[in-house]
VOPAGU-2260 file (C-alpha; in pm, 1 decimal, decimal comma):
REM VOPAGU-2260
SITE   aa  ch    i         X         Y         Z
SITE  MET   A    0   -1415,2    2112,1   -1707,7
SITE  ASP   A    1   -1262,7    2461,5   -1690,3
SITE  ILE   A    2    -904,4    2585,8   -1711,6
SITE  LYS   A    3    -861,3    2568,3   -1334,0
SITE  ASN   A    4    -961,7    2201,4   -1332,8
SITE  ILE   A    5    -732,1    2116,4   -1623,2
SITE  GLN   A    6    -435,8    2233,9   -1418,0
SITE  GLU   A    7    -535,1    1984,3   -1149,6
SITE  VAL   A    8    -557,8    1711,6   -1416,6
SITE  TYR   A    9    -204,0    1794,0   -1526,8
SITE  ILE   A   10     -75,8    1757,1   -1171,2
SITE  VAL   A   11    -259,5    1431,4   -1101,9
SITE  ASP   A   12    -165,9    1268,8   -1433,7
SITE  LEU   A   13     194,8    1385,4   -1402,8
SITE  LEU   A   14     209,1    1219,1   -1062,5
SITE  GLY   A   15      80,5     897,4   -1218,6
SITE  VAL   A   16     340,4     913,4   -1495,7
SITE  MET   A   17     625,3     973,1   -1250,2
SITE  LEU   A   18     514,1     680,1   -1034,6
SITE  MET   A   19     500,4     449,8   -1336,8
SITE  ILE   A   20     837,9     565,0   -1468,1
SITE  GLY   A   21     982,7     475,8   -1129,1
SITE  VAL   A   22     828,7     128,5   -1144,4
SITE  LEU   A   23     933,0      74,0   -1505,9
SITE  ALA   A   24    1288,5     185,7   -1437,4
SITE  SER   A   25    1313,1     -55,0   -1145,6
SITE  ARG   A   26    1130,2    -344,3   -1308,6
SITE  TYR   A   27    1256,7    -326,8   -1665,0
SITE  HIS   A   28    1563,0    -547,1   -1629,2
SITE  GLY   A   29    1357,8    -812,7   -1451,1
SITE  SER   A   30    1060,8    -790,4   -1685,4
SITE  SER   A   31    1150,8   -1103,6   -1880,4
SITE  ARG   A   32    1234,7   -1329,9   -1586,4
SITE  ASN   A   33     883,6   -1469,8   -1544,5
SITE  ARG   A   34     530,8   -1409,9   -1660,2
SITE  CYS   A   35     425,3   -1228,9   -1344,7
SITE  ASN   A   36     700,1    -969,6   -1395,7
SITE  ARG   A   37     611,7    -933,5   -1763,2
SITE  TYR   A   38     244,5    -878,9   -1681,5
SITE  LEU   A   39     339,1    -615,9   -1422,6
SITE  PHE   A   40     570,1    -447,3   -1674,3
SITE  TRP   A   41     297,1    -418,0   -1939,0
SITE  LEU   A   42      42,8    -308,7   -1679,8
SITE  SER   A   43     276,2     -20,3   -1592,1
SITE  VAL   A   44     320,3      66,3   -1960,8
SITE  VAL   A   45     -56,1      77,0   -2022,9
SITE  ILE   A   46    -117,6     299,9   -1718,9
SITE  THR   A   47     163,8     536,3   -1825,8
SITE  ILE   A   48      13,2     574,2   -2173,9
SITE  SER   A   49    -332,7     626,7   -2021,8
SITE  CYS   A   50    -209,4     904,5   -1790,8
SITE  ILE   A   51     -51,6    1084,7   -2087,2
SITE  THR   A   52    -358,9    1027,3   -2305,2
SITE  ASP   A   53    -589,7    1155,3   -2031,6
SITE  THR   A   54    -394,0    1480,3   -2018,6
SITE  ILE   A   55    -409,7    1525,8   -2395,6
SITE  VAL   A   56    -782,7    1460,0   -2442,0
SITE  ASN   A   57    -882,8    1679,1   -2148,4
SITE  SER   A   58    -666,9    1961,2   -2285,8
SITE  LEU   A   59    -833,1    1932,6   -2626,8
SITE  GLY   A   60   -1176,2    1953,3   -2465,9
SITE  VAL   A   61   -1101,3    2247,4   -2235,3
SITE  TYR   A   62    -934,2    2460,1   -2500,5
SITE  GLU   A   63   -1181,3    2342,0   -2770,1
SITE  ILE   A   64    -914,3    2260,3   -3026,1
SITE  THR   A   65   -1163,8    2144,1   -3287,4
SITE  ALA   A   66    -901,3    2063,0   -3551,3
SITE  TYR   A   67    -793,6    1765,2   -3340,9
SITE  ARG   A   68   -1134,8    1610,2   -3277,3
SITE  PHE   A   69   -1013,1    1286,2   -3434,3
SITE  VAL   A   70    -719,3    1278,3   -3191,6
SITE  ALA   A   71    -960,4    1328,2   -2902,1
SITE  TYR   A   72   -1176,8    1040,9   -3025,0
SITE  ILE   A   73    -877,7     807,1   -3055,3
SITE  GLY   A   74    -763,6     912,6   -2709,2
SITE  TYR   A   75   -1094,1     829,5   -2542,7
SITE  PHE   A   76   -1112,7     508,5   -2745,4
SITE  TRP   A   77    -777,3     411,2   -2591,5
SITE  LEU   A   78    -889,1     501,7   -2238,2
SITE  TYR   A   79   -1186,9     267,3   -2267,3
SITE  PHE   A   80    -981,3       4,1   -2444,7
SITE  SER   A   81    -718,5      13,6   -2170,1
SITE  ILE   A   82    -982,5    -116,9   -1928,4
SITE  MET   A   83    -986,6    -429,5   -2145,1
SITE  ILE   A   84    -610,1    -457,8   -2089,3
SITE  ILE   A   85    -567,7    -356,9   -1724,5
SITE  GLY   A   86    -845,2    -585,0   -1593,5
SITE  PRO   A   87    -717,9    -906,8   -1755,4
SITE  LEU   A   88    -355,8    -826,3   -1665,4
SITE  TRP   A   89    -459,6    -779,6   -1303,0
SITE  VAL   A   90    -627,1   -1124,1   -1300,2
SITE  LEU   A   91    -336,4   -1292,9   -1479,2
SITE  ILE   A   92     -80,6   -1143,5   -1239,0
SITE  ILE   A   93    -270,3   -1287,1    -941,8
SITE  GLU   A   94    -327,2   -1626,6   -1103,9
SITE  GLN   A   95      35,7   -1652,7   -1212,0
SITE  HIS   A   96     165,3   -1549,0    -870,6
SITE  ILE   A   97     -66,0   -1774,8    -670,7
SITE  ASN   A   98    -107,3   -2078,5    -896,6
SITE  GLN   A   99     198,3   -2044,6   -1127,0
SITE  ASN   A  100      -4,1   -2145,6   -1435,4
SITE  PRO   A  101    -336,6   -1977,5   -1528,0
SITE  SER   A  102    -617,3   -2223,3   -1605,8
SITE  LYS   A  103    -752,8   -2256,3   -1959,8
SITE  LEU   A  104   -1103,9   -2180,1   -1832,7
SITE  LEU   A  105    -989,8   -1851,7   -1680,3
SITE  LYS   A  106    -801,1   -1753,1   -1995,7
SITE  SER   A  107   -1108,5   -1830,6   -2209,4
SITE  LEU   A  108   -1332,6   -1624,1   -1980,6
SITE  ILE   A  109   -1092,3   -1328,9   -2000,1
SITE  ASN   A  110   -1070,8   -1355,1   -2379,1
SITE  TYR   A  111   -1447,8   -1367,3   -2432,6
SITE  ILE   A  112   -1523,7   -1078,9   -2197,5
SITE  SER   A  113   -1247,7    -869,5   -2354,2
SITE  LEU   A  114   -1378,0    -939,0   -2705,5
SITE  ILE   A  115   -1724,0    -818,9   -2602,6
SITE  GLY   A  116   -1569,5    -497,3   -2470,2
SITE  VAL   A  117   -1371,0    -439,6   -2788,8
SITE  ALA   A  118   -1683,4    -508,7   -2997,4
SITE  GLY   A  119   -1866,7    -235,9   -2804,3
SITE  LEU   A  120   -1596,7      16,6   -2888,1
SITE  VAL   A  121   -1608,0     -79,7   -3256,0
SITE  ILE   A  122   -1985,7     -29,5   -3256,5
SITE  ASN   A  123   -1930,9     312,9   -3096,8
SITE  LEU   A  124   -1742,6     418,3   -3410,3
SITE  PHE   A  125   -2076,4     407,9   -3595,7
SITE  ILE   A  126   -2334,8     444,5   -3317,8
SITE  PRO   A  127   -2203,3     652,1   -3022,7
SITE  VAL   A  128   -2352,4     457,9   -2732,8
SITE  ILE   A  129   -2038,2     439,7   -2514,3
SITE  PHE   A  130   -1905,8     793,7   -2543,9
SITE  ILE   A  131   -1952,3    1100,7   -2762,1
SITE  ILE   A  132   -1702,7    1364,2   -2877,3
SITE  ASP   A  133   -1879,3    1676,2   -3005,0
SITE  SER   A  134   -1749,9    1923,5   -3260,6
SITE  SER   A  135   -1564,2    2124,1   -2993,7
SITE  CYS   A  136   -1376,4    1813,5   -2868,7
SITE  LYS   A  137   -1581,9    1789,4   -2550,2
SITE  TYR   A  138   -1644,5    1442,7   -2409,7
SITE  TYR   A  139   -1984,0    1309,2   -2300,4
SITE  ARG   A  140   -2072,1     971,8   -2157,4
SITE  GLY   A  141   -2298,5     754,2   -2369,3
SITE  GLN   A  142   -2595,2     561,8   -2233,9
SITE  TYR   A  143   -2392,3     238,5   -2209,2
SITE  PHE   A  144   -2065,3     376,0   -2074,2
SITE  TRP   A  145   -2143,6     205,2   -1742,0
SITE  LEU   A  146   -2080,6    -132,1   -1910,0
SITE  TYR   A  147   -1706,3     -58,0   -1898,0
SITE  ILE   A  148   -1727,9      30,7   -1531,3
SITE  GLY   A  149   -1893,3    -309,6   -1494,0
SITE  TYR   A  150   -1610,2    -471,1   -1690,6
SITE  ALA   A  151   -1351,0    -315,6   -1460,4
SITE  LEU   A  152   -1536,4    -426,3   -1146,5
SITE  PHE   A  153   -1587,0    -774,3   -1292,2
SITE  PHE   A  154   -1215,3    -823,9   -1353,7
SITE  PHE   A  155   -1114,6    -690,8   -1013,7
SITE  PHE   A  156   -1362,2    -910,2    -828,3
SITE  ILE   A  157   -1252,7   -1212,7   -1034,3
SITE  GLY   A  158    -895,2   -1132,5    -930,7
SITE  ILE   A  159    -996,2   -1127,9    -564,1
SITE  LEU   A  160   -1182,3   -1459,3    -601,1
SITE  VAL   A  161    -874,8   -1618,0    -763,1
SITE  TYR   A  162    -663,0   -1489,1    -476,4
SITE  VAL   A  163    -895,5   -1610,9    -201,2
SITE  ARG   A  164    -938,4   -1951,8    -365,5
SITE  GLY   A  165    -562,6   -1994,5    -404,3
SITE  LEU   A  166    -496,7   -1883,7     -47,0
SITE  ARG   A  167    -752,9   -2125,6      94,7
SITE  HIS   A  168    -614,5   -2408,3    -115,5
SITE  SER   A  169    -252,4   -2359,7     -13,9
SITE  GLY   A  170    -327,6   -2245,9     339,8
SITE  PHE   A  171       6,9   -2068,0     371,9
SITE  LYS   A  172     121,0   -1708,1     384,8
SITE  THR   A  173     136,2   -1523,6      54,3
SITE  PHE   A  174     276,6   -1177,6      -5,1
SITE  PHE   A  175      51,3   -1077,4    -290,5
SITE  PRO   A  176    -104,4    -737,5    -203,8
SITE  VAL   A  177    -443,1    -800,0    -366,1
SITE  PHE   A  178    -644,9    -570,6    -140,6
SITE  GLN   A  179    -382,6    -296,2    -138,6
SITE  PHE   A  180    -407,3    -294,2    -517,4
SITE  PHE   A  181    -786,7    -305,8    -519,2
SITE  PHE   A  182    -881,1     -22,5    -284,6
SITE  PRO   A  183    -700,2     274,9    -452,1
SITE  ILE   A  184    -862,9     182,6    -783,7
SITE  ILE   A  185   -1210,3     144,2    -634,1
SITE  ILE   A  186   -1181,4     472,3    -443,3
SITE  SER   A  187   -1062,1     663,6    -751,1
SITE  LEU   A  188   -1331,1     496,8    -965,4
SITE  VAL   A  189   -1608,0     603,7    -726,5
SITE  LEU   A  190   -1471,7     959,7    -713,9
SITE  GLN   A  191   -1452,1     966,9   -1093,8
SITE  LEU   A  192   -1817,6     861,3   -1121,8
SITE  LEU   A  193   -1940,9    1111,0    -860,2
SITE  PHE   A  194   -1736,3    1408,0    -978,0
SITE  THR   A  195   -1716,8    1420,0   -1356,3
SITE  GLU   A  196   -1502,4    1733,1   -1348,1
SITE  ILE   A  197   -1202,1    1551,7   -1201,8
SITE  SER   A  198    -974,9    1292,8   -1356,8
SITE  ILE   A  199    -821,6    1062,4   -1097,8
SITE  ILE   A  200    -874,6     703,1   -1210,2
SITE  TRP   A  201    -540,5     659,5   -1388,9
SITE  SER   A  202    -334,1     803,5   -1106,6
SITE  GLY   A  203    -529,3     569,6    -875,4
SITE  CYS   A  204    -419,2     277,0   -1093,2
SITE  ALA   A  205     -61,3     406,3   -1071,3
SITE  VAL   A  206     -74,5     415,9    -690,8
SITE  SER   A  207    -207,5      58,3    -688,8
SITE  VAL   A  208      74,9     -67,2    -907,1
SITE  VAL   A  209     332,2     102,8    -684,5
SITE  LEU   A  210     182,5     -69,5    -378,8
SITE  MET   A  211     198,4    -401,4    -562,5
SITE  PHE   A  212     557,0    -335,9    -664,2
SITE  ILE   A  213     663,8    -251,0    -307,2
SITE  ASN   A  214     503,8    -565,6    -166,2
SITE  LEU   A  215     654,5    -789,0    -433,9
SITE  GLN   A  216     993,7    -634,9    -366,0
SITE  ASN   A  217     948,6    -720,4       2,6
SITE  GLU   A  218     872,6   -1075,8    -101,4
SITE  ASN   A  219    1218,0   -1101,6    -256,8
SITE  ILE   A  220    1364,6   -1111,2      94,1
SITE  CYS   A  221    1199,9   -1450,5     136,7
SITE  ILE   A  222    1289,3   -1586,6    -209,2
SITE  ASP   A  223    1588,1   -1809,0    -285,5
SITE  LYS   A  224    1774,6   -1641,6    -572,2
SITE  LEU   A  225    1877,5   -1962,5    -749,7
SITE  THR   A  226    1558,3   -2167,4    -747,8
SITE  GLY   A  227    1291,1   -1901,3    -703,2
SITE  LEU   A  228    1146,4   -2099,1    -411,0
SITE  TYR   A  229    1094,6   -1959,5     -63,9
SITE  ASN   A  230    1404,2   -1956,3     157,0
SITE  ARG   A  231    1464,8   -2040,7     521,2
SITE  TYR   A  232    1377,6   -1688,5     629,7
SITE  TYR   A  233    1021,5   -1747,7     507,3
SITE  LEU   A  234     991,5   -2047,6     739,7
SITE  ASP   A  235    1135,7   -1858,4    1035,8
SITE  ARG   A  236     926,8   -1548,1     973,0
SITE  PHE   A  237     587,1   -1710,1     928,3
SITE  SER   A  238     607,3   -2026,5    1138,7
SITE  HIS   A  239     384,2   -1857,4    1399,0
SITE  CYS   A  240     105,4   -1842,1    1138,2
SITE  PHE   A  241      99,7   -2220,9    1098,3
SITE  GLU   A  242     -91,0   -2266,1    1422,7
SITE  LYS   A  243    -404,8   -2146,1    1246,4
SITE  LEU   A  244    -391,3   -2428,4     990,9
SITE  GLY   A  245    -457,3   -2718,6    1224,9
SITE  SER   A  246    -294,2   -3043,3    1115,1
SITE  PHE   A  247     -93,1   -3030,9     792,5
SITE  CYS   A  248     189,2   -3216,2     621,0
SITE  PHE   A  249     556,0   -3126,6     669,2
SITE  MET   A  250     803,7   -3286,2     426,3
SITE  MET   A  251    1182,2   -3271,1     418,9
SITE  MET   A  252    1361,6   -3364,1      98,2
SITE  ASP   A  253    1728,2   -3414,1      12,7
SITE  ILE   A  254    1900,3   -3477,6    -322,4
SITE  ASN   A  255    2065,7   -3818,5    -338,1
SITE  GLY   A  256    2437,8   -3809,6    -419,6
SITE  PHE   A  257    2445,8   -3430,6    -441,2
SITE  LYS   A  258    2800,8   -3409,3    -305,2
SITE  HIS   A  259    2915,7   -3653,9    -573,9
SITE  ILE   A  260    2756,0   -3436,3    -845,3
SITE  ASN   A  261    2933,3   -3127,0    -712,5
SITE  ASP   A  262    3271,0   -3301,3    -669,9
SITE  LYS   A  263    3276,3   -3479,8   -1005,0
SITE  TYR   A  264    3092,2   -3239,9   -1238,2
SITE  GLY   A  265    3136,4   -2903,2   -1069,3
SITE  HIS   A  266    2913,6   -2664,0    -881,9
SITE  SER   A  267    2742,3   -2539,2   -1198,2
SITE  GLU   A  268    2607,7   -2890,2   -1250,2
SITE  GLY   A  269    2511,9   -2894,9    -884,4
SITE  ASP   A  270    2306,9   -2580,6    -949,4
SITE  ASN   A  271    2144,6   -2751,7   -1248,0
SITE  ALA   A  272    2046,4   -3042,7   -1024,9
SITE  LEU   A  273    1893,4   -2803,3    -772,7
SITE  LEU   A  274    1695,2   -2630,5   -1046,5
SITE  MET   A  275    1573,0   -2963,5   -1180,2
SITE  VAL   A  276    1446,1   -3062,9    -836,2
SITE  ALA   A  277    1291,2   -2720,5    -775,7
SITE  ASP   A  278    1096,4   -2739,1   -1102,7
SITE  ALA   A  279     980,8   -3094,7   -1030,8
SITE  VAL   A  280     855,4   -3004,4    -682,9
SITE  ARG   A  281     704,5   -2669,1    -779,4
SITE  THR   A  282     503,0   -2829,7   -1060,0
SITE  CYS   A  283     375,7   -3107,2    -836,1
SITE  VAL   A  284     289,4   -2901,2    -529,1
SITE  GLY   A  285     139,2   -2612,6    -727,6
SITE  SER   A  286    -105,3   -2407,0    -522,9
SITE  GLY   A  287    -152,2   -2686,3    -268,8
SITE  GLY   A  288     128,8   -2566,9     -45,0
SITE  SER   A  289     464,3   -2392,4     -23,3
SITE  VAL   A  290     812,7   -2512,7    -114,6
SITE  ILE   A  291    1121,2   -2392,2      72,6
SITE  ARG   A  292    1487,0   -2435,9      -7,7
SITE  TYR   A  293    1595,2   -2496,1     349,4
SITE  SER   A  294    1973,6   -2525,6     307,4
SITE  GLY   A  295    2208,9   -2655,8      40,5
SITE  ASP   A  296    2027,5   -2945,8    -125,5
SITE  GLU   A  297    1759,8   -2976,2     145,2
SITE  PHE   A  298    1405,1   -2868,4      74,6
SITE  ILE   A  299    1095,9   -2843,4     292,9
SITE  ILE   A  300     745,8   -2884,8     155,4
SITE  LEU   A  301     446,8   -2749,1     345,2
SITE  LEU   A  302     143,0   -2932,9     211,6
SITE  ASN   A  303    -203,6   -2821,4     315,0
SITE  THR   A  304    -344,6   -3168,4     383,0
SITE  SER   A  305    -389,3   -3412,0     668,1
SITE  GLU   A  306    -433,6   -3717,5     443,4
SITE  SER   A  307    -155,0   -3967,8     375,7
SITE  VAL   A  308    -302,6   -4046,2      34,3
SITE  VAL   A  309    -252,2   -3685,2     -77,9
SITE  ALA   A  310     102,5   -3673,5      60,0
SITE  ASP   A  311     196,5   -4004,6    -105,2
SITE  LYS   A  312      51,4   -3885,7    -433,5
SITE  CYS   A  313     259,6   -3568,9    -409,7
SITE  ILE   A  314     578,2   -3770,4    -351,2
SITE  GLU   A  315     488,8   -3999,5    -638,4
SITE  GLY   A  316     439,8   -3697,6    -861,8
SITE  ILE   A  317     777,0   -3550,0    -762,9
SITE  ASN   A  318     956,4   -3875,4    -838,9
SITE  LYS   A  319     770,7   -3908,6   -1169,2
SITE  ASN   A  320     865,8   -3553,3   -1267,6
SITE  LEU   A  321    1230,8   -3627,2   -1192,4
SITE  GLU   A  322    1220,8   -3952,9   -1389,3
SITE  ASN   A  323    1088,8   -3765,1   -1692,2
SITE  ALA   A  324    1345,5   -3488,2   -1645,2
SITE  ASN   A  325    1628,6   -3743,1   -1625,7
SITE  LYS   A  326    1501,0   -3917,1   -1936,7
SITE  PHE   A  327    1524,7   -3604,7   -2150,6
SITE  SER   A  328    1819,4   -3445,8   -1972,6
SITE  LYS   A  329    2165,9   -3436,0   -2125,4
SITE  HIS   A  330    2329,3   -3435,3   -1782,9
SITE  PRO   A  331    2579,6   -3721,6   -1718,6
SITE  TYR   A  332    2394,5   -3815,9   -1398,7
SITE  ASP   A  333    2046,8   -3893,2   -1270,8
SITE  VAL   A  334    1876,3   -3678,7   -1010,2
SITE  SER   A  335    1664,6   -3837,4    -737,8
SITE  VAL   A  336    1550,5   -3738,4    -390,3
SITE  SER   A  337    1474,9   -3891,5     -52,6
SITE  ILE   A  338    1164,4   -3757,2     121,9
SITE  GLY   A  339    1046,1   -3798,0     478,4
SITE  TYR   A  340     718,0   -3659,6     604,9
SITE  ASP   A  341     464,2   -3656,5     883,6
SITE  PHE   A  342     156,2   -3463,6     993,0
SITE  PHE   A  343     174,9   -3204,0    1267,3
SITE  ASP   A  344     -40,6   -2960,7    1457,1
SITE  MET   A  345     177,6   -2659,1    1530,6
SITE  LYS   A  346     -18,7   -2596,3    1849,8
SITE  GLN   A  347     116,1   -2924,7    1983,0
SITE  ILE   A  348     480,9   -2914,6    1873,4
SITE  GLU   A  349     759,6   -2659,9    1834,9
SITE  LEU   A  350     920,8   -2601,9    1497,7
SITE  ASP   A  351    1268,7   -2723,8    1604,2
SITE  LYS   A  352    1128,6   -3051,6    1734,8
SITE  LEU   A  353     918,8   -3093,4    1420,7
SITE  LEU   A  354    1224,2   -3049,4    1199,4
SITE  GLU   A  355    1412,5   -3313,8    1398,2
SITE  VAL   A  356    1129,2   -3561,4    1340,7
SITE  ILE   A  357    1101,0   -3518,1     965,2
SITE  GLU   A  358    1479,5   -3500,9     923,6
SITE  GLY   A  359    1501,3   -3842,5    1091,7
SITE  LYS   A  360    1234,8   -3978,2     857,1
SITE  MET   A  361    1417,8   -3832,2     556,5
SITE  HIS   A  362    1749,3   -3993,1     663,3
SITE  GLU   A  363    1570,1   -4325,8     696,8
SITE  GLU   A  364    1451,8   -4296,9     335,6
SITE  LYS   A  365    1801,9   -4196,0     227,8
SITE  ARG   A  366    1948,5   -4499,8     405,9
SITE  LYS   A  367    1712,7   -4724,4     209,9
SITE  TYR   A  368    1815,5   -4552,3    -111,7
SITE  TYR   A  369    2187,3   -4605,5     -53,3
SITE  MET   A  370    2132,7   -4969,4      30,5
SITE  ALA   A  371    2033,3   -5012,4    -335,4
SITE  HIS   A  372    2253,0   -4745,8    -495,4
SITE  ASP   A  373    2619,3   -4656,0    -520,6
SITE  ARG   A  374    2633,7   -4300,2    -391,4
SITE  ARG   A  375    2931,3   -4230,8    -618,3
SITE  LYS   A  376    2750,0   -4326,8    -940,5
SITE  ASN   A  377    2390,1   -4212,8    -902,2
SITE  ARG   A  378    2291,6   -4539,3   -1070,8
SITE  VAL   A  379    2114,9   -4852,6    -952,7
SITE  GLU   A  380    2359,6   -5134,0    -904,6
């Protein structure tokens, strides 16, 4: 790499840093709200450090600042090590966003693969098989450097598989921009391999994160701010996509005695009841469908199944989750729900008519509930 090329590296890496600073500045205050946001925050931090490190180590090599050979070695060590961070974070962001809770098997796989990568870098301290820094601070690829390219590709393809599996399981529209994130990195990685005199991979990662950030921000339009579930706009916007699913389960759910909770204990307790129900339903439905806060204390569950056994099991799980939550809750009331459901083919029925049907079934379940309960006490008489 000559002095002319190093100027191009400065421009490209500076662009990456500016993009990441923009994401970090926008995402920082929300970084602790959930795991997905935290993973995205740390992904942005790692890419920012890598862009800065890339500039430093390339400068040391071009200007042959031999006194800082150790700094150059540490810098390239970090650039390889960051692959062991970016790849797993990418997979965890997808798994968390699609399935809410990463599986133990996936976490174990990520840990073992990452440990192998770290072990290779430790070995390189004594036997330079991954990369070499000569006495003039110039960088050379070792005979096994391609293993880390393989690691990066492995993690990205695992992320895509997790996404596709989750999408097929739920069957419903998701906003996660998996392919938008993937392509800028792959393109920059190929260019980096073909043209060793350029440095573009980290700015490519920065562009990918920005695309992810923009798409996730767009998703917020369809998210209910209190519960974190989808809102009514999601249903209105993507109802035309349901025709592709064939027959699936539509549920409508309503909190029993919600007005009494609001009137007697205040709207803050009403919000607590809504959050309790949202957590119970979200945990039960998981990646098998989508949950929508339709209005007030009404929820709609889109379940990707045409079997009554699966739907009944889901309802049983929701009720069980609420029973456990009530048992350990310090609230002066119990929370329960009435659920009505049926199976529909959206090619055969309009959404408005469908909602009328399941609303009638839900009110029938609510009528049965109030026959056995005092709506003013939330307790069985």
